[in-house]
C-alpha positions, 0 to 999 in steps of 0.5 A: 540480481542476487536471490532475495527472500520476499515477505509479501502481505496480501499475496493472493491477489492484486499487486501482491500476487503480481509482485510474488509471481514476478519475484519467483520468475526472477529466481527469488524466494517468496513467503506469501502472507494470506489471512485464510486457509481458503486463500492459502489453497488458492495461492498454492494452486496459482503459484506453487513456488510461493511459501504461504503463511497465515498472517491476518494483519489485523490480528496484531498480537499474532504478527510477530510470531508469524514473522518469527516462524517465517524466518525460522522456516525459510531464512532471513527476509530481505524485502518486506512488501507491505501490500495488504489493504483494501479500498473504502468508498463512501461519502464522509457524512454517510459512512459509519465510523466503524467503517473508518476504524476497519479501514485504518486497522487494515491499511495503517495499523496492520501495515505498521504492525508487520513493519514493526515485526521486521524492524528489529530484525532488519536493524540488527542485520543492518540490511533490508528493504521495506516497500509500503504500498500506499496509493496516489490516494496518499498524495491526492484526494477526491470526493467519496474516499475520505477514509481510504485517502486518510489511511493512505496519507497516514501510511505515507507519513509514517513511511517517511519517518520510518525511512529516516529512522532506519537509514542509519542502519542500512535499511531502505524504505519506499512508499509505493504510490500506484494510480489506477491499475487493473486489480480488484481494488474498485471491484470485488475488494472495495467496501461501499457504503450505501447511499442515504443523503440525496444532497450528495447525488449530483456530486457523488453518483457520477463518480461511483458509476464511473469507478465501477464502469472502469473497473478492470479497464484501468490503464495500469498493468499490475505486471509492469508494476511488479517489474518496477518494484523489482527494479526499485529494490535493486536501486542504491538510491531508492526514492522516498516515494515512487509514483506509478502510473501516468494518472498518478503522475498527473494528479500528484503534479497538479496538486503540488502546483496548486499547493505552491500557488496557495502557499504563495498567495497566503505567504504574508499571512503565514509569516505574520504570526512570527513573534 
C-alpha cells in the first residue's frame, strides 16, 4: 500500500480517531481536522503522529483557507474522510427547528463545504478519494431520529451525485454507512430534545432507554471499521455505498425488500399517470 495523505474531519473521536490511528499505523500521513484548541491538545497527546489543524466545519467561509493551509504545509491530500457529525434524538413534533438547522449545518452543509474545498484540487490532479461518512440512518429510519436521518439521507444523495460528477476525473466517492458501533454517538456526542408530549411516551421512551443502555456495548468495533476503510481506498472498484455492520446489512436489506413489495403492490397506479 503506497503512502497517502489523509484529511480527516472530526479526527479527535469516534470513527475519525479510529481511522486516523489505523492510517498512521499503516504508514500514511494524517491531517486531523478538529474544531477547538482543547481538541487539538487532546489529539496531539493521544496520537502524536497526526498533523492537527483547526477546522470547524460550520465556519463555512474559513474551510477553503484551512484546506489550502493543510496542503501547503503537508502536501497534496489523497483521501478526504468527511467524518465530522453528531446525532440528534427527539420526537419530530417536540424538536425545535433550530435543532434541525444545527444538525444539517454540521452533518450536511459542513460535509459538503469540506468536499467542495477539495473538489477542484482533486479534479485538477485527476485523482483523489472522498469518503462521506453517512450512516445506516441514511438508508433506513426509525422513530425519534428524524433530523439525523434527514441529514444522512441528504448526504447520501449528494454523495451519489458527487460520485457521478467526479468519476470522469478519476476521483472516487463512496458513502460509508455504519450501523451501531462502540463510539460516543449515542452517548456524550448525542443531542437529545427534552420530552414534552405524553402521547409519544409509549412509542419513544423504550427506544430512548434502549439506546442509552446499549451505548458503549454495540456490536460494531471502530477499529475494524477503520481497517475496512483502509481496504476501501485501495479498491479499484469502490462501491457507491458501503454498509458496515450486520445490523446495517439486516435493516437496509429489510427496507429494500419492503420497498420492492410496495412498488409491486402499487404498480398499476404508478403507471396509470402516463399520458
